[in-house]
C-alpha positions in Angstrom: 45.6 11.0 65.5 42.2 9.8 64.3 42.0 6.7 62.1 41.6 8.2 58.6 40.0 5.0 57.3 37.2 5.4 59.9 36.2 8.9 58.5 34.2 8.8 55.2 35.8 10.8 52.5 33.8 13.4 50.6 33.8 11.0 47.6 32.3 8.2 49.7 29.6 10.2 51.5 27.1 10.0 48.5 27.5 6.3 48.5 26.9 6.1 52.2 23.7 8.0 51.9 22.4 5.8 49.0 23.4 2.6 51.0 21.3 4.0 53.9 18.4 4.7 51.7 18.4 1.3 50.0 18.7 -0.5 53.4 15.8 1.5 54.8 13.6 0.8 51.7 14.2 -3.0 51.6 13.7 -3.3 55.3 10.3 -1.5 55.5 7.1 -3.5 55.6 5.0 -3.7 52.4 2.4 -1.0 52.1 -0.9 -2.9 51.5 -4.5 -2.2 50.9 -7.6 -4.1 49.6 -10.0 -3.3 46.8 -12.4 -4.8 44.3 -13.5 -4.4 40.7 -16.1 -5.9 38.5 -14.7 -7.3 35.2 -16.8 -9.3 32.8 -19.6 -9.5 35.2 -17.3 -10.9 37.9 -16.6 -9.2 41.3 -12.8 -9.6 41.8 -11.4 -8.7 45.3 -7.7 -8.0 45.5 -4.9 -7.2 47.6 -2.6 -4.4 46.4 0.9 -4.2 48.0 3.9 -2.0 47.3 7.3 -3.2 48.4 11.0 -2.8 47.6 12.8 -5.8 46.2 16.5 -6.1 47.1 18.7 -6.6 44.1 22.2 -8.1 44.3 24.1 -7.1 41.3 26.6 -9.5 40.0 30.2 -8.3 40.5 29.1 -5.6 43.1 29.2 -6.9 46.6 27.8 -10.2 45.5 29.9 -12.2 47.8 28.3 -10.5 50.9 24.8 -10.6 49.6 24.4 -6.7 50.1 21.6 -5.4 48.0 22.9 -3.0 45.5 19.4 -1.7 44.5 15.9 -1.3 46.1 13.4 -1.9 43.2 9.7 -0.9 44.0 7.1 -3.3 42.9 3.3 -2.6 43.2 1.4 -5.9 43.0 -2.3 -6.7 42.6 -3.2 -10.3 43.6 -6.5 -11.9 43.5 -8.0 -13.0 46.8 -8.7 -16.7 47.0 -6.9 -17.6 43.9 -4.7 -20.8 43.6 -1.1 -19.4 43.3 -0.1 -22.6 41.4 -2.5 -21.8 38.4 -3.2 -18.1 38.6 -0.9 -16.4 36.0 1.3 -13.4 37.0 2.3 -10.5 34.7 5.3 -8.3 35.4 4.9 -4.9 33.7 7.3 -2.0 33.2 7.5 1.1 31.1 10.4 2.6 29.0 12.3 5.8 28.7 14.6 4.1 29.7 14.1 6.4 32.7 10.3 5.9 33.1 8.4 4.6 36.0 5.7 2.1 35.4 2.9 4.5 36.2 1.8 4.6 32.6 0.8 1.0 32.2 -0.2 0.8 35.8 -2.8 3.6 35.8 -3.3 3.7 32.0 -4.2 0.2 30.8 -3.4 -2.7 33.0 -4.3 -2.0 36.5 -7.8 -2.0 38.2 -7.7 1.8 38.2 -6.9 4.3 35.4 -6.4 8.0 35.1 -9.1 9.8 33.1 -7.8 11.7 30.1 -9.7 13.0 26.9 -9.8 10.5 23.9 -8.7 13.4 21.5 -5.2 13.7 23.0 -5.9 17.0 24.5 -4.8 18.0 28.0 -7.6 17.8 30.8 -7.9 20.3 33.5 -7.4 19.6 37.2 -8.5 17.9 39.4 -7.4 14.7 37.9 -9.5 11.6 38.6 -8.5 7.9 39.1 -11.5 5.6 38.3 -12.3 1.9 38.0 -10.8 0.5 34.7 -13.4 -1.8 33.2 -10.7 -3.0 30.7 -8.1 -3.9 33.3 -6.0 -7.0 32.5 -6.5 -8.1 36.2 -9.2 -10.4 34.9 -6.3 -12.4 33.2 -3.5 -12.1 35.5 -2.1 -10.9 38.9 -0.2 -7.8 38.1 3.2 -6.7 39.3 4.4 -3.2 38.2 8.1 -2.7 38.4 9.9 0.7 38.6 13.6 0.0 37.4 16.4 1.6 39.4 16.4 5.5 39.5 12.7 5.6 38.3 9.8 6.0 40.7 11.3 5.6 44.1 13.6 2.8 43.2 17.4 3.5 43.8 20.8 1.9 43.6 23.1 1.7 46.6 26.3 3.3 45.1 27.3 5.2 42.1 29.2 2.1 40.8 25.9 0.1 41.0 24.1 3.1 39.5 26.4 3.1 36.5 26.0 -0.6 36.0 22.3 -0.6 36.1 21.9 2.4 33.9 22.7 0.3 30.9 21.0 -2.2 28.5 22.5 -5.3 30.1 22.7 -4.0 33.7 19.1 -3.0 33.7 18.0 -6.5 32.4 20.1 -8.2 35.1 18.5 -5.9 37.8 14.8 -6.5 36.7 15.4 -10.1 36.3 16.7 -10.4 39.9 13.7 -8.2 41.2 11.4 -10.6 39.5 13.2 -13.7 41.0 12.9 -12.2 44.4 9.2 -11.4 44.0 8.4 -14.9 42.8 10.2 -16.4 45.8 8.7 -14.2 48.5 5.2 -14.7 47.1 5.7 -18.5 46.4 4.7 -18.1 42.8 7.3 -20.3 41.0 4.3 -22.4 40.0 2.5 -19.7 38.2 2.5 -19.1 34.4 4.7 -15.9 34.0 4.1 -13.2 31.4 5.9 -10.0 30.8 4.4 -6.7 29.5 6.8 -3.8 28.4 6.2 -0.5 26.7 8.5 1.5 24.5 12.1 0.9 26.0 10.2 -1.6 28.1 10.0 -3.7 24.8 13.8 -3.4 24.5 13.9 -4.7 28.2 11.1 -7.3 27.5 12.8 -8.9 24.5 16.2 -9.3 26.4 14.5 -10.4 29.6 12.7 -13.2 27.6 16.0 -14.8 26.9 17.6 -13.8 30.3 14.8 -15.3 32.3 15.1 -18.5 30.3 18.8 -18.8 31.5 17.4 -18.5 35.1 15.0 -21.2 34.6 11.9 -19.1 34.0 10.1 -20.0 30.9 7.7 -17.3 29.9 4.3 -18.2 28.8 3.9 -14.9 26.9 5.5 -11.6 26.1 3.5 -8.5 25.5 5.2 -5.6 23.6 3.6 -2.2 23.4 5.1 0.3 21.1 8.2 -1.6 19.9 11.7 -0.3 20.3 13.7 -3.5 20.1 16.1 -2.2 17.3 17.3 1.3 17.9 18.8 1.6 14.4 15.2 1.6 13.0 14.2 4.6 15.2 17.3 6.9 15.6 18.0 9.5 12.8 21.8 9.6 12.6 24.4 10.1 9.9 24.9 7.2 7.5 21.7 5.5 8.9 19.0 5.7 6.2 16.8 3.1 7.7 14.5 5.4 9.7 13.9 7.7 6.8 12.2 4.8 5.0 10.5 3.3 8.0 8.9 6.5 9.3 7.4 7.6 6.0 4.2 5.5 6.1 3.6 6.8 9.6 4.1 10.3 8.5 1.6 9.8 5.7 -0.9 8.5 8.1 -0.5 11.5 10.4 -0.5 14.0 7.5 -3.8 12.5 6.3 -5.3 12.9 9.9 -4.3 16.6 9.8 -5.8 17.3 6.4 -2.4 17.8 4.7 -3.0 15.4 1.7 -4.8 15.7 -1.6 -6.7 13.5 -4.0 -6.9 9.7 -3.3 -4.3 10.1 -0.5 -6.8 12.2 1.5 -9.5 9.8 1.3 -8.6 7.7 4.3 -5.7 7.0 6.5 -5.6 3.4 5.0 -5.2 4.8 1.6 -2.3 7.1 2.7 -0.6 4.3 4.6 -0.9 1.8 1.7 0.5 4.2 -0.8 3.4 5.2 1.4 4.2 1.5 2.1 4.2 0.7 -1.5 6.5 3.7 -2.4 9.0 2.6 0.2 9.0 -1.0 -1.0 9.0 -0.2 -4.7 11.2 3.0 -5.0 12.2 5.0 -1.9 14.4 2.4 -0.1 16.4 1.8 -3.3 16.6 5.7 -3.9 18.2 6.2 -0.5 20.7 3.4 -1.0 21.6 4.9 -4.4 22.6 8.3 -2.8 24.6 10.5 -5.2 24.2 7.9 -8.0 20.5 8.8 -8.2 19.7 10.5 -11.6 18.2 13.9 -11.6 15.0 12.7 -13.2 14.5 9.9 -10.5 15.5 12.3 -7.8 12.8 14.7 -8.9 10.2 11.9 -9.0 11.0 10.7 -5.6 11.0 14.3 -4.1 7.6 14.9 -5.6 6.1 11.7 -4.2 7.5 12.4 -0.7 5.9 15.8 -0.8 2.6 14.2 -1.9 2.6 11.7 0.8 3.7 14.0 3.7 2.1 17.3 2.6 5.6 19.0 3.0 6.8 21.5 0.4 8.8 19.8 -2.4 11.5 22.4 -2.0 12.0 21.3 1.6 12.2 17.6 0.6 14.9 18.5 -1.9 16.7 20.7 0.5 16.8 17.7 3.0 18.2 15.5 0.3 15.1 13.3 0.2 15.5 12.6 4.0 12.7 13.8 6.2 13.6 13.2 9.8 11.3 13.1 12.7 12.2 16.6 14.0 11.9 18.1 10.6 8.5 16.6 10.4 7.3 17.7 13.8 8.3 21.3 13.0 7.4 21.7 9.4 4.2 19.7 9.0 2.0 22.3 10.5 4.2 25.4 10.2 1.7 27.3 8.2 -0.7 26.9 11.1 1.8 27.9 13.8 1.7 24.5 15.3 4.1 21.6 16.0 3.1 17.9 15.9 3.3 15.5 18.7 5.9 12.9 18.9 4.4 10.2 21.0 0.8 11.2 20.1 0.7 12.8 16.7 -2.9 13.7 16.8 -1.9 16.2 19.4 -0.4 19.6 18.4 1.0 22.4 20.3 1.6 26.2 19.6 5.0 27.0 18.0 7.3 29.5 19.5 7.9 31.9 16.5 10.6 33.8 18.6 12.7 30.7 18.7 12.8 29.9 15.1 9.8 27.6 15.2 11.8 24.9 17.0 10.2 22.1 19.1 10.6 22.9 22.7 8.3 20.2 24.0 6.3 17.2 22.8 2.5 18.1 22.8 1.7 14.4 22.9 3.4 13.7 26.2 2.6 17.0 27.8 -1.0 16.4 27.5 -0.8 13.4 30.0 2.4 13.8 31.9 1.0 16.1 34.7 -2.4 14.3 34.9 -0.7 10.9 35.4 1.9 12.3 37.9 -0.6 14.2 40.0 -3.2 11.4 39.9 -0.7 8.8 40.6 0.9 10.6 43.6 -2.7 11.0 45.1 -3.5 7.3 44.4 -0.3 6.1 46.1 -0.9 8.3 49.2 -4.7 7.7 49.5 -4.8 4.0 48.7 -1.4 2.7 49.8 -0.3 5.3 52.3 2.8 5.8 50.4 4.0 9.3 51.0 7.7 10.3 50.5 9.4 13.6 50.3 11.8 11.9 47.9 10.7 12.7 44.3 8.8 10.0 42.5 10.6 10.0 39.1 7.9 9.6 36.6 10.3 10.2 33.8 14.0 10.8 34.7 16.0 12.8 32.3 19.1 12.0 34.3 18.6 8.3 33.6 18.0 9.0 29.9 21.0 11.2 29.5 23.4 8.8 31.5 22.2 5.6 29.8 24.8 3.3 28.4 23.5 1.8 25.1 26.3 -0.6 24.5 26.0 -4.3 24.9 28.4 -6.8 26.3 31.9 -5.7 25.5 31.0 -3.4 22.6 31.9 0.1 22.6 30.6 3.2 20.6 27.5 1.6 19.1 24.4 3.5 20.1 22.0 1.3 18.2 21.1 -1.2 20.9 19.3 -4.2 19.7 17.4 -6.9 21.7 15.5 -8.5 18.9 18.2 -11.2 18.6 17.5 -12.0 22.2 13.7 -12.4 21.4 14.4 -14.5 18.4 16.6 -16.8 20.5 14.1 -16.9 23.3 11.4 -18.0 20.7 13.6 -20.7 19.4 14.4 -21.9 22.9 10.9 -21.9 24.3 8.3 -23.6 22.2 5.5 -22.3 24.4 6.4 -18.6 24.2 4.0 -16.4 22.3 4.3 -12.8 21.6 1.7 -10.0 21.4 2.7 -6.7 19.7 0.6 -3.5 19.9 1.4 -0.4 17.8 -0.5 3.0 17.6 -0.9 4.3 14.1 -0.3 7.9 15.5 3.0 7.1 17.3 5.9 8.9 15.8 8.4 7.7 18.6 8.1 4.1 17.7 6.1 4.0 14.4 4.0 1.0 13.5 5.9 0.8 10.2 9.3 0.5 12.0 7.9 -2.2 14.3 6.6 -4.0 11.2 10.2 -4.0 10.0 11.8 -5.0 13.4 9.4 -8.0 13.7 10.1 -9.1 10.1 13.8 -9.3 10.9 13.4 -11.9 13.7 15.7 -14.8 13.0 13.5 -17.7 13.5 11.5 -20.2 11.1 8.0 -19.3 9.9 6.6 -21.9 12.2 8.1 -20.1 15.1 7.2 -16.6 14.0 3.6 -17.7 13.7 3.6 -17.3 17.5 4.1 -13.4 17.2 0.9 -11.4 16.6 1.0 -7.8 15.7 -2.1 -5.5 16.4 -2.7 -1.9 15.4 -4.7 1.0 17.1 -5.9 4.4 16.2 -4.0 6.4 18.7 -0.4 7.1 19.7 2.3 5.6 21.7 0.1 5.2 24.8 -2.9 3.9 22.6 -4.8 3.1 25.7 -5.4 6.8 26.5 -8.1 6.5 23.9 -11.0 4.5 25.3 -11.9 2.7 22.2 -8.3 1.5 21.9 -8.1 0.6 25.6 -11.1 -1.7 25.2 -9.9 -3.2 21.9 -6.5 -3.8 23.4 -8.0 -5.9 26.2 -10.2 -7.7 23.8 -7.3 -8.5 21.5 -5.3 -9.7 24.5 -8.1 -12.0 25.7 -8.3 -13.6 22.3 -4.5 -14.0 22.2 -4.6 -15.7 25.6 -7.2 -18.0 24.5 
């Protein structure tokens, strides 16, 4: 009789394939190429290399040192630079199931995908051109694709489950960075992190995690903040987002010509009026709930309608609470359009046959295919990276399977990493933070980021190291060339 233990069971076969894939990826030689770019009048020659970092997850085959994930990094390093003094910046996107292609080919890298400034979708073919506002003039750049984004993958279902979580993800990325610093002998370099969207959730936690590992960050860059999910998720008994989104709604409504009188004069006027209303009346009205008098309820409903351009009857029907999806669908209903979430300057045609529901986000649809197709061509032509495995630009499976709990907690979907950032700021006297928000971002609105930063538990002298900058585009504000340039200018000033 054959030894049953020697024959993989059907349940183990998927793990076997994952293990073989991880081992193959971490063993293969880096894909390398050379390039150059002129920044600030200087010709900078670089090496670009893509390689998979082995990640050993704590508690999962840690004793044998078997890698539990292969995490892809794409690194741009300056030729001839002194590795002891040249800063290095690790960058990652969000989702949480997003690859780093957005920051890589949108803002930071020496190359960028060309898209229109007005948030409309370009037509093919999609071009990758030199980025005159690349951050490569300030740092070596290392772009990280977390497990199960891009071509990165975990070695078993158990490892996958662990890494598709707030804390497991942080542990995996910290380990990938540790390995990269070791392989490239860069432990003497000043280290920076840059994260976008959920990447800011990661970044805030990593600032504290890396401090535990002996890595004192020089700076943390947070693009489109999502450190406190309670400020962003519309859910029963959570009134916080209704107040925090209203100024951003007003800003977008002014842009689309939905406001009247003084509110229509400028986006600044609309924002200021909405911010004052939230501070002076709306937040208290939400807290009052059913205790609110009829007279005050009517006054609040009228003001919300004025600030958003929505019908007062709708505001009253929604019990004074306008959620994001309501706004996306209803703001331009009369025009047969829906408003974009990640880029609210963008709109898309509504499907009347489906009850005017929002089937897609016009803000992300305008750039998703251009970035994907241009990115795949860039990887193949410049790095020789060609794989029949799908490159997960944005994995919905990761997003659906994400564990939002932290530590031993169960049942709280409002993950928060701002306490990690506050602790890192208190621990590291040299850590400074740069925050970037798009005025037309309705995924992580500037007004919600204002609130989140204001809640950081640290003395005023410590919080003085946190700087918040605003731009006139959406979540990926760098897709608008004026903001791409301003973002780099602000970064350079922040770096000193």
